[in-house]
All heavy atoms as TSV, in Angstrom:
chain	resi	resn	atom	element	x	y	z
A	1	THR	N	N	-58.431	21.411	54.782
A	1	THR	CA	C	-57.438	20.575	54.287
A	1	THR	C	C	-57.512	19.222	54.817
A	1	THR	O	O	-57.605	19.084	56.055
A	1	THR	CB	C	-56.035	21.165	54.415
A	1	THR	OG1	O	-55.973	22.541	53.856
A	1	THR	CG2	C	-54.944	20.262	53.878
A	2	GLN	N	N	-57.459	18.178	54.015
A	2	GLN	CA	C	-57.622	16.823	54.547
A	2	GLN	C	C	-56.422	15.972	53.893
A	2	GLN	O	O	-56.236	16.083	52.724
A	2	GLN	CB	C	-58.912	16.186	54.174
A	2	GLN	CG	C	-59.108	14.805	54.625
A	2	GLN	CD	C	-59.345	14.732	56.181
A	2	GLN	OE1	O	-59.867	15.679	56.755
A	2	GLN	NE2	N	-58.853	13.711	56.765
A	3	ASN	N	N	-55.669	15.294	54.721
A	3	ASN	CA	C	-54.671	14.348	54.196
A	3	ASN	C	C	-55.291	13.042	53.937
A	3	ASN	O	O	-56.071	12.493	54.746
A	3	ASN	CB	C	-53.610	14.241	55.176
A	3	ASN	CG	C	-52.713	15.466	55.363
A	3	ASN	OD1	O	-52.542	16.173	54.437
A	3	ASN	ND2	N	-52.296	15.760	56.530
A	4	VAL	N	N	-54.959	12.373	52.778
A	4	VAL	CA	C	-55.572	11.204	52.396
A	4	VAL	C	C	-54.475	10.142	52.184
A	4	VAL	O	O	-53.537	10.450	51.428
A	4	VAL	CB	C	-56.397	11.307	51.146
A	4	VAL	CG1	C	-56.985	9.964	50.701
A	4	VAL	CG2	C	-57.508	12.319	51.272
A	5	LYS	N	N	-54.596	9.003	52.882
A	5	LYS	CA	C	-53.575	7.921	52.684
A	5	LYS	C	C	-53.891	7.206	51.352
A	5	LYS	O	O	-55.008	6.907	51.074
A	5	LYS	CB	C	-53.673	6.949	53.840
A	5	LYS	CG	C	-52.580	5.903	53.792
A	5	LYS	CD	C	-52.657	5.009	55.050
A	5	LYS	CE	C	-51.525	4.030	54.961
A	5	LYS	NZ	N	-51.515	3.167	56.211
A	6	CYS	N	N	-52.821	7.046	50.584
A	6	CYS	CA	C	-53.000	6.367	49.303
A	6	CYS	C	C	-52.411	4.927	49.346
A	6	CYS	O	O	-51.558	4.645	50.177
A	6	CYS	CB	C	-52.218	7.097	48.203
A	6	CYS	SG	S	-52.828	8.827	47.979
A	7	TYR	N	N	-52.956	4.067	48.474
A	7	TYR	CA	C	-52.559	2.698	48.455
A	7	TYR	C	C	-52.280	2.263	47.060
A	7	TYR	O	O	-52.851	2.865	46.120
A	7	TYR	CB	C	-53.689	1.759	48.991
A	7	TYR	CG	C	-54.101	2.094	50.426
A	7	TYR	CD1	C	-55.152	2.942	50.704
A	7	TYR	CD2	C	-53.385	1.514	51.473
A	7	TYR	CE1	C	-55.489	3.234	51.965
A	7	TYR	CE2	C	-53.792	1.773	52.760
A	7	TYR	CZ	C	-54.835	2.569	52.995
A	7	TYR	OH	O	-55.219	2.851	54.292
A	8	SER	N	N	-51.399	1.365	46.817
A	8	SER	CA	C	-51.127	0.866	45.490
A	8	SER	C	C	-52.307	-0.017	45.036
A	8	SER	O	O	-53.014	-0.542	45.891
A	8	SER	CB	C	-49.784	0.042	45.424
A	8	SER	OG	O	-49.958	-1.150	46.082
A	9	ASP	N	N	-52.474	-0.148	43.732
A	9	ASP	CA	C	-53.577	-0.934	43.226
A	9	ASP	C	C	-53.409	-2.438	43.538
A	9	ASP	O	O	-54.403	-3.188	43.429
A	9	ASP	CB	C	-53.868	-0.670	41.761
A	9	ASP	CG	C	-52.681	-0.997	40.882
A	9	ASP	OD1	O	-51.563	-1.300	41.459
A	9	ASP	OD2	O	-52.825	-1.004	39.718
A	10	THR	N	N	-52.247	-2.881	43.873
A	10	THR	CA	C	-52.117	-4.297	44.147
A	10	THR	C	C	-52.491	-4.759	45.583
A	10	THR	O	O	-52.846	-5.898	45.755
A	10	THR	CB	C	-50.550	-4.712	43.968
A	10	THR	OG1	O	-49.862	-3.842	44.828
A	10	THR	CG2	C	-50.149	-4.494	42.523
A	11	ASN	N	N	-52.596	-3.820	46.475
A	11	ASN	CA	C	-52.993	-4.178	47.885
A	11	ASN	C	C	-54.141	-3.385	48.387
A	11	ASN	O	O	-54.432	-3.449	49.554
A	11	ASN	CB	C	-51.805	-4.165	48.776
A	11	ASN	CG	C	-51.309	-2.751	49.061
A	11	ASN	OD1	O	-51.791	-1.842	48.447
A	11	ASN	ND2	N	-50.344	-2.609	49.953
A	12	MET	N	N	-54.817	-2.649	47.587
A	12	MET	CA	C	-55.901	-1.783	48.101
A	12	MET	C	C	-57.079	-2.540	48.593
A	12	MET	O	O	-57.849	-1.998	49.378
A	12	MET	CB	C	-56.334	-0.801	46.990
A	12	MET	CG	C	-56.987	-1.349	45.835
A	12	MET	SD	S	-57.414	-0.121	44.505
A	12	MET	CE	C	-58.793	0.616	45.204
A	13	PHE	N	N	-57.327	-3.800	48.181
A	13	PHE	CA	C	-58.378	-4.544	48.674
A	13	PHE	C	C	-58.041	-5.422	49.902
A	13	PHE	O	O	-58.949	-6.091	50.439
A	13	PHE	CB	C	-59.014	-5.426	47.519
A	13	PHE	CG	C	-59.560	-4.580	46.445
A	13	PHE	CD1	C	-58.886	-4.502	45.230
A	13	PHE	CD2	C	-60.750	-3.853	46.595
A	13	PHE	CE1	C	-59.367	-3.674	44.199
A	13	PHE	CE2	C	-61.224	-3.050	45.539
A	13	PHE	CZ	C	-60.530	-2.993	44.369
A	14	ASP	N	N	-56.879	-5.369	50.334
A	14	ASP	CA	C	-56.453	-6.129	51.501
A	14	ASP	C	C	-56.396	-5.246	52.764
A	14	ASP	O	O	-55.876	-5.640	53.819
A	14	ASP	CB	C	-55.043	-6.698	51.285
A	14	ASP	CG	C	-55.062	-7.688	50.142
A	14	ASP	OD1	O	-56.050	-8.371	49.915
A	14	ASP	OD2	O	-53.964	-7.830	49.498
A	15	ILE	N	N	-56.944	-4.056	52.693
A	15	ILE	CA	C	-56.951	-3.117	53.789
A	15	ILE	C	C	-57.994	-3.505	54.808
A	15	ILE	O	O	-59.156	-3.764	54.519
A	15	ILE	CB	C	-57.265	-1.646	53.340
A	15	ILE	CG1	C	-56.152	-1.283	52.222
A	15	ILE	CG2	C	-57.262	-0.669	54.489
A	15	ILE	CD1	C	-56.569	-0.143	51.440
A	16	ASP	N	N	-57.620	-3.639	56.029
A	16	ASP	CA	C	-58.525	-3.973	57.160
A	16	ASP	C	C	-59.018	-2.706	57.809
A	16	ASP	O	O	-58.264	-2.116	58.560
A	16	ASP	CB	C	-57.818	-4.970	58.125
A	16	ASP	CG	C	-58.752	-5.447	59.138
A	16	ASP	OD1	O	-60.027	-5.609	58.831
A	16	ASP	OD2	O	-58.357	-5.762	60.303
A	17	GLU	N	N	-60.233	-2.416	57.622
A	17	GLU	CA	C	-60.831	-1.111	58.202
A	17	GLU	C	C	-62.051	-1.527	58.954
A	17	GLU	O	O	-62.680	-2.518	58.780
A	17	GLU	CB	C	-61.125	-0.135	57.056
A	17	GLU	CG	C	-60.038	0.448	56.364
A	17	GLU	CD	C	-60.551	1.571	55.367
A	17	GLU	OE1	O	-61.718	1.611	55.069
A	17	GLU	OE2	O	-59.726	2.330	54.985
A	18	ASP	N	N	-62.488	-0.615	59.876
A	18	ASP	CA	C	-63.720	-0.755	60.570
A	18	ASP	C	C	-64.884	-0.490	59.732
A	18	ASP	O	O	-64.787	0.178	58.667
A	18	ASP	CB	C	-63.754	0.156	61.841
A	18	ASP	CG	C	-62.709	-0.153	62.836
A	18	ASP	OD1	O	-62.355	-1.349	62.923
A	18	ASP	OD2	O	-62.153	0.757	63.521
A	19	SER	N	N	-66.094	-0.833	60.091
A	19	SER	CA	C	-67.295	-0.648	59.354
A	19	SER	C	C	-67.740	0.811	59.368
A	19	SER	O	O	-68.423	1.266	58.530
A	19	SER	CB	C	-68.446	-1.478	59.826
A	19	SER	OG	O	-68.710	-1.171	61.195
A	20	HIS	N	N	-67.274	1.563	60.426
A	20	HIS	CA	C	-67.590	2.974	60.493
A	20	HIS	C	C	-66.620	3.692	61.394
A	20	HIS	O	O	-65.813	3.118	62.112
A	20	HIS	CB	C	-69.051	3.103	61.166
A	20	HIS	CG	C	-69.118	2.546	62.545
A	20	HIS	ND1	N	-69.087	1.227	62.801
A	20	HIS	CD2	C	-69.188	3.218	63.676
A	20	HIS	CE1	C	-69.185	1.183	64.150
A	20	HIS	NE2	N	-69.236	2.282	64.724
A	21	LYS	N	N	-66.535	4.998	61.243
A	21	LYS	CA	C	-65.721	5.878	62.055
A	21	LYS	C	C	-66.202	7.251	62.026
A	21	LYS	O	O	-67.117	7.620	61.159
A	21	LYS	CB	C	-64.269	5.787	61.551
A	21	LYS	CG	C	-64.069	6.304	60.179
A	21	LYS	CD	C	-62.627	6.130	59.690
A	21	LYS	CE	C	-62.435	6.408	58.227
A	21	LYS	NZ	N	-61.076	6.123	57.781
A	22	LEU	N	N	-65.759	8.058	62.905
A	22	LEU	CA	C	-66.120	9.448	63.060
A	22	LEU	C	C	-64.978	10.296	62.613
A	22	LEU	O	O	-63.776	10.087	63.003
A	22	LEU	CB	C	-66.432	9.803	64.483
A	22	LEU	CG	C	-67.200	11.086	64.780
A	22	LEU	CD1	C	-68.503	11.111	63.998
A	22	LEU	CD2	C	-67.410	11.348	66.287
A	23	ILE	N	N	-65.198	11.169	61.629
A	23	ILE	CA	C	-64.103	12.002	61.060
A	23	ILE	C	C	-64.277	13.393	61.588
A	23	ILE	O	O	-65.382	14.012	61.535
A	23	ILE	CB	C	-64.209	12.027	59.507
A	23	ILE	CG1	C	-64.152	10.566	58.929
A	23	ILE	CG2	C	-63.220	12.947	58.882
A	23	ILE	CD1	C	-64.478	10.550	57.475
A	24	ASP	N	N	-63.256	13.962	62.165
A	24	ASP	CA	C	-63.296	15.290	62.677
A	24	ASP	C	C	-64.359	15.552	63.690
A	24	ASP	O	O	-64.858	16.699	63.782
A	24	ASP	CB	C	-63.269	16.365	61.600
A	24	ASP	CG	C	-62.013	16.314	60.686
A	24	ASP	OD1	O	-60.921	15.919	61.176
A	24	ASP	OD2	O	-62.135	16.708	59.523
A	25	LYS	N	N	-64.701	14.540	64.383
A	25	LYS	CA	C	-65.765	14.671	65.496
A	25	LYS	C	C	-67.152	15.106	65.065
A	25	LYS	O	O	-67.980	15.315	65.828
A	25	LYS	CB	C	-65.219	15.532	66.543
A	25	LYS	CG	C	-63.971	15.036	67.224
A	25	LYS	CD	C	-63.568	15.923	68.364
A	25	LYS	CE	C	-62.248	15.449	68.960
A	25	LYS	NZ	N	-61.762	16.281	70.006
A	26	ASN	N	N	-67.289	15.189	63.684
A	26	ASN	CA	C	-68.655	15.698	63.295
A	26	ASN	C	C	-69.184	15.148	61.904
A	26	ASN	O	O	-70.207	15.532	61.385
A	26	ASN	CB	C	-68.762	17.221	63.299
A	26	ASN	CG	C	-67.803	17.815	62.276
A	26	ASN	OD1	O	-67.175	17.095	61.488
A	26	ASN	ND2	N	-67.704	19.138	62.257
A	27	ILE	N	N	-68.452	14.183	61.372
A	27	ILE	CA	C	-68.867	13.488	60.133
A	27	ILE	C	C	-68.783	12.042	60.265
A	27	ILE	O	O	-67.690	11.462	60.562
A	27	ILE	CB	C	-67.950	14.006	58.898
A	27	ILE	CG1	C	-68.029	15.504	58.742
A	27	ILE	CG2	C	-68.408	13.254	57.659
A	27	ILE	CD1	C	-67.139	16.123	57.719
A	28	GLY	N	N	-69.881	11.337	60.066
A	28	GLY	CA	C	-69.892	9.891	60.140
A	28	GLY	C	C	-69.472	9.259	58.796
A	28	GLY	O	O	-69.776	9.770	57.746
A	29	TYR	N	N	-68.689	8.113	58.861
A	29	TYR	CA	C	-68.240	7.516	57.667
A	29	TYR	C	C	-68.646	5.957	57.787
A	29	TYR	O	O	-68.394	5.400	58.848
A	29	TYR	CB	C	-66.765	7.574	57.550
A	29	TYR	CG	C	-66.201	6.671	56.373
A	29	TYR	CD1	C	-66.120	7.074	55.118
A	29	TYR	CD2	C	-65.742	5.436	56.733
A	29	TYR	CE1	C	-65.633	6.218	54.082
A	29	TYR	CE2	C	-65.235	4.570	55.772
A	29	TYR	CZ	C	-65.205	5.045	54.446
A	29	TYR	OH	O	-64.681	4.086	53.518
A	30	ILE	N	N	-69.305	5.466	56.767
A	30	ILE	CA	C	-69.749	4.042	56.804
A	30	ILE	C	C	-69.133	3.335	55.605
A	30	ILE	O	O	-69.271	3.803	54.448
A	30	ILE	CB	C	-71.221	3.901	56.779
A	30	ILE	CG1	C	-71.872	4.561	58.038
A	30	ILE	CG2	C	-71.646	2.498	56.680
A	30	ILE	CD1	C	-73.391	4.679	57.977
A	31	ASN	N	N	-68.508	2.130	55.892
A	31	ASN	CA	C	-68.001	1.311	54.866
A	31	ASN	C	C	-68.958	0.080	54.789
A	31	ASN	O	O	-68.835	-0.772	55.651
A	31	ASN	CB	C	-66.611	0.826	55.172
A	31	ASN	CG	C	-65.996	-0.127	54.128
A	31	ASN	OD1	O	-66.718	-0.629	53.311
A	31	ASN	ND2	N	-64.734	-0.361	54.203
A	32	PRO	N	N	-69.851	0.009	53.859
A	32	PRO	CA	C	-70.907	-1.036	53.789
A	32	PRO	C	C	-70.317	-2.419	53.721
A	32	PRO	O	O	-70.966	-3.397	54.119
A	32	PRO	CB	C	-71.729	-0.710	52.570
A	32	PRO	CG	C	-71.389	0.711	52.195
A	32	PRO	CD	C	-69.997	1.003	52.736
A	33	GLU	N	N	-69.077	-2.531	53.137
A	33	GLU	CA	C	-68.577	-3.850	52.981
A	33	GLU	C	C	-68.222	-4.549	54.279
A	33	GLU	O	O	-68.297	-5.763	54.464
A	33	GLU	CB	C	-67.243	-3.721	52.230
A	33	GLU	CG	C	-66.511	-5.073	51.971
A	33	GLU	CD	C	-65.178	-4.949	51.292
A	33	GLU	OE1	O	-64.395	-3.978	51.625
A	33	GLU	OE2	O	-64.887	-5.707	50.347
A	34	LYS	N	N	-67.975	-3.777	55.325
A	34	LYS	CA	C	-67.570	-4.315	56.631
A	34	LYS	C	C	-68.717	-4.399	57.573
A	34	LYS	O	O	-68.559	-4.830	58.745
A	34	LYS	CB	C	-66.541	-3.356	57.231
A	34	LYS	CG	C	-65.216	-3.268	56.338
A	34	LYS	CD	C	-64.521	-4.558	56.279
A	34	LYS	CE	C	-63.279	-4.427	55.420
A	34	LYS	NZ	N	-62.417	-5.606	55.443
A	35	LEU	N	N	-69.920	-3.992	57.248
A	35	LEU	CA	C	-71.069	-4.040	58.193
A	35	LEU	C	C	-71.487	-5.416	58.561
A	35	LEU	O	O	-71.514	-6.317	57.708
A	35	LEU	CB	C	-72.286	-3.362	57.514
A	35	LEU	CG	C	-72.296	-1.907	57.423
A	35	LEU	CD1	C	-73.461	-1.413	56.615
A	35	LEU	CD2	C	-72.187	-1.169	58.766
A	36	ALA	N	N	-71.736	-5.633	59.843
A	36	ALA	CA	C	-72.281	-6.850	60.298
A	36	ALA	C	C	-73.839	-6.724	60.272
A	36	ALA	O	O	-74.390	-5.624	60.225
A	36	ALA	CB	C	-71.879	-7.083	61.822
A	37	GLU	N	N	-74.510	-7.908	60.234
A	37	GLU	CA	C	-75.902	-7.878	60.128
A	37	GLU	C	C	-76.472	-7.120	61.359
A	37	GLU	O	O	-76.180	-7.403	62.513
A	37	GLU	CB	C	-76.493	-9.329	60.193
A	37	GLU	CG	C	-77.979	-9.379	59.998
A	37	GLU	CD	C	-78.423	-10.814	59.814
A	37	GLU	OE1	O	-77.654	-11.685	59.575
A	37	GLU	OE2	O	-79.639	-10.979	59.921
A	38	GLY	N	N	-77.401	-6.169	61.197
A	38	GLY	CA	C	-78.060	-5.391	62.155
A	38	GLY	C	C	-77.206	-4.291	62.669
A	38	GLY	O	O	-77.746	-3.504	63.566
A	39	GLU	N	N	-75.987	-4.049	62.296
A	39	GLU	CA	C	-75.123	-3.133	62.818
A	39	GLU	C	C	-75.522	-1.677	62.448
A	39	GLU	O	O	-75.229	-0.719	63.185
A	39	GLU	CB	C	-73.725	-3.369	62.457
A	39	GLU	CG	C	-72.702	-2.417	63.028
A	39	GLU	CD	C	-71.225	-2.763	62.559
A	39	GLU	OE1	O	-71.044	-3.352	61.501
A	39	GLU	OE2	O	-70.297	-2.304	63.265
A	40	ILE	N	N	-76.163	-1.552	61.336
A	40	ILE	CA	C	-76.437	-0.177	60.813
A	40	ILE	C	C	-77.324	0.628	61.768
A	40	ILE	O	O	-77.110	1.891	61.863
A	40	ILE	CB	C	-77.168	-0.319	59.393
A	40	ILE	CG1	C	-77.101	1.101	58.693
A	40	ILE	CG2	C	-78.520	-0.828	59.451
A	40	ILE	CD1	C	-75.783	1.596	58.300
A	41	ASP	N	N	-78.231	0.028	62.473
A	41	ASP	CA	C	-79.080	0.747	63.378
A	41	ASP	C	C	-78.237	1.333	64.494
A	41	ASP	O	O	-78.488	2.520	64.940
A	41	ASP	CB	C	-80.166	-0.167	64.063
A	41	ASP	CG	C	-81.193	-0.618	63.039
A	41	ASP	OD1	O	-81.460	0.097	62.020
A	41	ASP	OD2	O	-81.680	-1.717	63.134
A	42	LYS	N	N	-77.296	0.653	65.084
A	42	LYS	CA	C	-76.430	1.183	66.166
A	42	LYS	C	C	-75.596	2.228	65.624
A	42	LYS	O	O	-75.370	3.290	66.290
A	42	LYS	CB	C	-75.564	-0.032	66.694
A	42	LYS	CG	C	-76.339	-1.037	67.433
A	42	LYS	CD	C	-75.428	-2.196	67.811
A	42	LYS	CE	C	-76.265	-3.346	68.236
A	42	LYS	NZ	N	-75.542	-4.607	68.388
A	43	ILE	N	N	-75.047	2.104	64.429
A	43	ILE	CA	C	-74.260	3.124	63.828
A	43	ILE	C	C	-75.064	4.429	63.596
A	43	ILE	O	O	-74.522	5.495	63.925
A	43	ILE	CB	C	-73.632	2.648	62.463
A	43	ILE	CG1	C	-72.713	1.575	62.681
A	43	ILE	CG2	C	-72.971	3.817	61.695
A	43	ILE	CD1	C	-72.242	0.846	61.454
A	44	MET	N	N	-76.218	4.345	63.091
A	44	MET	CA	C	-76.982	5.515	62.858
A	44	MET	C	C	-77.385	6.247	64.133
A	44	MET	O	O	-77.458	7.437	64.155
A	44	MET	CB	C	-78.312	5.103	62.030
A	44	MET	CG	C	-77.961	4.643	60.627
A	44	MET	SD	S	-76.944	5.765	59.671
A	44	MET	CE	C	-77.989	7.193	59.524
A	45	ASP	N	N	-77.540	5.504	65.206
A	45	ASP	CA	C	-77.795	6.178	66.547
A	45	ASP	C	C	-76.562	6.966	66.943
A	45	ASP	O	O	-76.664	8.095	67.433
A	45	ASP	CB	C	-78.054	5.101	67.593
A	45	ASP	CG	C	-79.456	4.489	67.513
A	45	ASP	OD1	O	-80.305	5.113	66.873
A	45	ASP	OD2	O	-79.676	3.429	68.058
A	46	LYS	N	N	-75.334	6.447	66.644
A	46	LYS	CA	C	-74.180	7.113	66.975
A	46	LYS	C	C	-73.935	8.371	66.157
A	46	LYS	O	O	-73.436	9.413	66.608
A	46	LYS	CB	C	-72.849	6.211	66.765
A	46	LYS	CG	C	-72.748	5.212	67.813
A	46	LYS	CD	C	-71.634	4.220	67.544
A	46	LYS	CE	C	-70.272	4.849	67.452
A	46	LYS	NZ	N	-69.193	3.925	67.307
A	47	PHE	N	N	-74.367	8.340	64.933
A	47	PHE	CA	C	-74.132	9.421	63.951
A	47	PHE	C	C	-75.331	10.373	63.825
A	47	PHE	O	O	-75.330	11.336	62.988
A	47	PHE	CB	C	-73.836	8.887	62.590
A	47	PHE	CG	C	-72.551	8.206	62.475
A	47	PHE	CD1	C	-72.255	7.311	61.474
A	47	PHE	CD2	C	-71.513	8.379	63.474
A	47	PHE	CE1	C	-71.056	6.675	61.289
A	47	PHE	CE2	C	-70.256	7.694	63.325
A	47	PHE	CZ	C	-70.050	6.819	62.299
A	48	MET	N	N	-76.390	10.174	64.636
A	48	MET	CA	C	-77.547	10.975	64.550
A	48	MET	C	C	-77.357	12.500	64.634
A	48	MET	O	O	-77.975	13.232	63.902
A	48	MET	CB	C	-78.545	10.560	65.650
A	48	MET	CG	C	-79.890	11.305	65.575
A	48	MET	SD	S	-80.867	10.839	64.141
A	48	MET	CE	C	-81.191	9.131	64.524
A	49	ASP	N	N	-76.406	12.949	65.485
A	49	ASP	CA	C	-76.202	14.412	65.623
A	49	ASP	C	C	-74.988	14.900	64.882
A	49	ASP	O	O	-74.505	16.028	65.226
A	49	ASP	CB	C	-76.139	14.708	67.152
A	49	ASP	CG	C	-77.414	14.376	67.841
A	49	ASP	OD1	O	-78.447	14.691	67.266
A	49	ASP	OD2	O	-77.315	13.910	68.958
A	50	THR	N	N	-74.413	14.177	63.918
A	50	THR	CA	C	-73.245	14.653	63.200
A	50	THR	C	C	-73.756	15.660	62.132
A	50	THR	O	O	-74.902	15.678	61.737
A	50	THR	CB	C	-72.560	13.529	62.561
A	50	THR	OG1	O	-73.386	12.848	61.645
A	50	THR	CG2	C	-71.959	12.564	63.581
A	51	LYS	N	N	-72.839	16.409	61.591
A	51	LYS	CA	C	-73.090	17.372	60.567
A	51	LYS	C	C	-73.277	16.733	59.215
A	51	LYS	O	O	-73.946	17.272	58.299
A	51	LYS	CB	C	-71.969	18.402	60.464
A	51	LYS	CG	C	-71.944	19.356	61.549
A	51	LYS	CD	C	-70.964	20.427	61.277
A	51	LYS	CE	C	-70.889	21.457	62.361
A	51	LYS	NZ	N	-69.929	22.513	62.090
A	52	GLY	N	N	-72.752	15.538	59.003
A	52	GLY	CA	C	-72.810	14.862	57.675
A	52	GLY	C	C	-72.556	13.352	57.831
A	52	GLY	O	O	-72.151	12.868	58.879
A	53	LEU	N	N	-72.811	12.685	56.736
A	53	LEU	CA	C	-72.617	11.240	56.702
A	53	LEU	C	C	-72.099	10.820	55.328
A	53	LEU	O	O	-72.636	11.267	54.291
A	53	LEU	CB	C	-73.975	10.538	56.974
A	53	LEU	CG	C	-73.937	9.035	56.916
A	53	LEU	CD1	C	-73.136	8.509	58.032
A	53	LEU	CD2	C	-75.375	8.520	57.024
A	54	ILE	N	N	-71.074	10.051	55.324
A	54	ILE	CA	C	-70.483	9.578	54.089
A	54	ILE	C	C	-70.723	8.065	54.057
A	54	ILE	O	O	-70.293	7.369	55.004
A	54	ILE	CB	C	-68.942	9.769	54.028
A	54	ILE	CG1	C	-68.611	11.269	54.014
A	54	ILE	CG2	C	-68.332	9.094	52.718
A	54	ILE	CD1	C	-67.166	11.619	54.236
A	55	VAL	N	N	-71.399	7.569	53.044
A	55	VAL	CA	C	-71.554	6.170	52.819
A	55	VAL	C	C	-70.727	5.764	51.551
A	55	VAL	O	O	-70.992	6.162	50.506
A	55	VAL	CB	C	-73.062	5.738	52.521
A	55	VAL	CG1	C	-73.169	4.275	52.385
A	55	VAL	CG2	C	-73.874	6.220	53.695
A	56	ASP	N	N	-69.624	5.078	51.809
A	56	ASP	CA	C	-68.685	4.738	50.767
A	56	ASP	C	C	-69.173	3.609	49.899
A	56	ASP	O	O	-69.015	2.480	50.195
A	56	ASP	CB	C	-67.351	4.362	51.441
A	56	ASP	CG	C	-66.144	4.376	50.458
A	56	ASP	OD1	O	-66.415	4.319	49.253
A	56	ASP	OD2	O	-65.049	4.381	50.974
A	57	LEU	N	N	-69.763	3.975	48.785
A	57	LEU	CA	C	-70.399	2.991	47.875
A	57	LEU	C	C	-69.425	2.378	46.870
A	57	LEU	O	O	-69.833	1.803	45.961
A	57	LEU	CB	C	-71.563	3.676	47.193
A	57	LEU	CG	C	-72.723	4.029	48.110
A	57	LEU	CD1	C	-73.833	4.724	47.294
A	57	LEU	CD2	C	-73.268	2.805	48.883
A	58	ARG	N	N	-68.148	2.567	47.184
A	58	ARG	CA	C	-67.131	1.848	46.287
A	58	ARG	C	C	-67.140	0.366	46.694
A	58	ARG	O	O	-66.587	-0.455	45.855
A	58	ARG	CB	C	-65.723	2.411	46.486
A	58	ARG	CG	C	-65.596	3.864	46.079
A	58	ARG	CD	C	-64.251	4.396	46.426
A	58	ARG	NE	N	-64.082	4.355	47.834
A	58	ARG	CZ	C	-62.880	4.698	48.412
A	58	ARG	NH1	N	-61.802	4.869	47.705
A	58	ARG	NH2	N	-62.749	4.736	49.731
A	59	TYR	N	N	-67.710	0.021	47.821
A	59	TYR	CA	C	-67.715	-1.398	48.238
A	59	TYR	C	C	-69.054	-1.983	48.197
A	59	TYR	O	O	-70.020	-1.301	48.568
A	59	TYR	CB	C	-67.117	-1.507	49.631
A	59	TYR	CG	C	-65.759	-0.852	49.793
A	59	TYR	CD1	C	-65.607	0.433	50.278
A	59	TYR	CD2	C	-64.613	-1.522	49.366
A	59	TYR	CE1	C	-64.344	1.039	50.476
A	59	TYR	CE2	C	-63.383	-0.964	49.498
A	59	TYR	CZ	C	-63.216	0.321	50.054
A	59	TYR	OH	O	-62.007	0.889	50.153
A	60	TYR	N	N	-69.213	-3.244	47.875
A	60	TYR	CA	C	-70.448	-3.935	47.868
A	60	TYR	C	C	-70.847	-4.229	49.318
A	60	TYR	O	O	-70.051	-4.782	50.094
A	60	TYR	CB	C	-70.385	-5.217	47.055
A	60	TYR	CG	C	-71.726	-5.826	46.782
A	60	TYR	CD1	C	-72.469	-5.327	45.749
A	60	TYR	CD2	C	-72.173	-6.849	47.565
A	60	TYR	CE1	C	-73.757	-5.842	45.479
A	60	TYR	CE2	C	-73.456	-7.415	47.350
A	60	TYR	CZ	C	-74.214	-6.921	46.182
A	60	TYR	OH	O	-75.499	-7.437	45.994
A	61	PRO	N	N	-72.056	-3.888	49.704
A	61	PRO	CA	C	-72.459	-4.177	51.129
A	61	PRO	C	C	-72.444	-5.668	51.518
A	61	PRO	O	O	-72.857	-6.447	50.739
A	61	PRO	CB	C	-73.901	-3.649	51.176
A	61	PRO	CG	C	-74.074	-2.725	50.011
A	61	PRO	CD	C	-73.107	-3.255	48.940
A	62	SER	N	N	-71.963	-5.900	52.741
A	62	SER	CA	C	-71.978	-7.235	53.258
A	62	SER	C	C	-73.319	-7.647	53.747
A	62	SER	O	O	-73.701	-8.818	53.860
A	62	SER	CB	C	-70.868	-7.355	54.383
A	62	SER	OG	O	-71.284	-6.523	55.401
A	63	ASP	N	N	-74.153	-6.600	54.116
A	63	ASP	CA	C	-75.585	-6.873	54.581
A	63	ASP	C	C	-76.438	-5.999	53.744
A	63	ASP	O	O	-76.050	-4.884	53.360
A	63	ASP	CB	C	-75.646	-6.429	56.067
A	63	ASP	CG	C	-76.925	-6.807	56.752
A	63	ASP	OD1	O	-77.571	-7.699	56.276
A	63	ASP	OD2	O	-77.392	-6.061	57.655
A	64	PHE	N	N	-77.641	-6.410	53.523
A	64	PHE	CA	C	-78.591	-5.624	52.657
A	64	PHE	C	C	-79.145	-4.487	53.483
A	64	PHE	O	O	-80.022	-4.648	54.292
A	64	PHE	CB	C	-79.713	-6.525	52.167
A	64	PHE	CG	C	-80.551	-5.933	51.068
A	64	PHE	CD1	C	-79.989	-5.652	49.796
A	64	PHE	CD2	C	-81.791	-5.595	51.256
A	64	PHE	CE1	C	-80.673	-5.066	48.812
A	64	PHE	CE2	C	-82.570	-4.975	50.248
A	64	PHE	CZ	C	-82.013	-4.719	49.052
A	65	ILE	N	N	-78.585	-3.268	53.359
A	65	ILE	CA	C	-78.911	-2.151	54.166
A	65	ILE	C	C	-79.927	-1.199	53.542
A	65	ILE	O	O	-80.218	-0.186	54.092
A	65	ILE	CB	C	-77.633	-1.341	54.579
A	65	ILE	CG1	C	-76.984	-0.822	53.322
A	65	ILE	CG2	C	-76.807	-2.238	55.432
A	65	ILE	CD1	C	-75.775	0.143	53.614
A	66	VAL	N	N	-80.446	-1.501	52.343
A	66	VAL	CA	C	-81.236	-0.626	51.603
A	66	VAL	C	C	-82.522	-0.108	52.494
A	66	VAL	O	O	-82.760	1.043	52.505
A	66	VAL	CB	C	-81.715	-1.190	50.285
A	66	VAL	CG1	C	-82.718	-0.208	49.587
A	66	VAL	CG2	C	-80.542	-1.531	49.370
A	67	TYR	N	N	-83.134	-1.069	53.065
A	67	TYR	CA	C	-84.324	-0.680	53.849
A	67	TYR	C	C	-84.043	-0.349	55.300
A	67	TYR	O	O	-84.844	0.121	56.024
A	67	TYR	CB	C	-85.357	-1.834	53.759
A	67	TYR	CG	C	-85.829	-2.093	52.337
A	67	TYR	CD1	C	-85.451	-3.257	51.750
A	67	TYR	CD2	C	-86.523	-1.198	51.660
A	67	TYR	CE1	C	-85.858	-3.485	50.392
A	67	TYR	CE2	C	-86.964	-1.367	50.315
A	67	TYR	CZ	C	-86.618	-2.556	49.736
A	67	TYR	OH	O	-86.993	-2.800	48.433
A	68	SER	N	N	-82.800	-0.600	55.744
A	68	SER	CA	C	-82.420	-0.320	57.081
A	68	SER	C	C	-82.195	1.148	57.255
A	68	SER	O	O	-82.316	1.798	58.281
A	68	SER	CB	C	-81.154	-1.002	57.479
A	68	SER	OG	O	-81.344	-2.394	57.412
């Protein structure tokens, strides 16, 4: 069971979130919109041993991470 915070459609794009986080100590989450240039390598090192990875593609990447 997972609780999900909901937002109204008028302020959902004003949410200030980090570029990545660890969920339940074993799932990595990446928000591409918040990534700084070159940050993806450090994030992937942190998430290397997690059970899973979520890349939230609802947001347009701030850095071109396709080849990273």
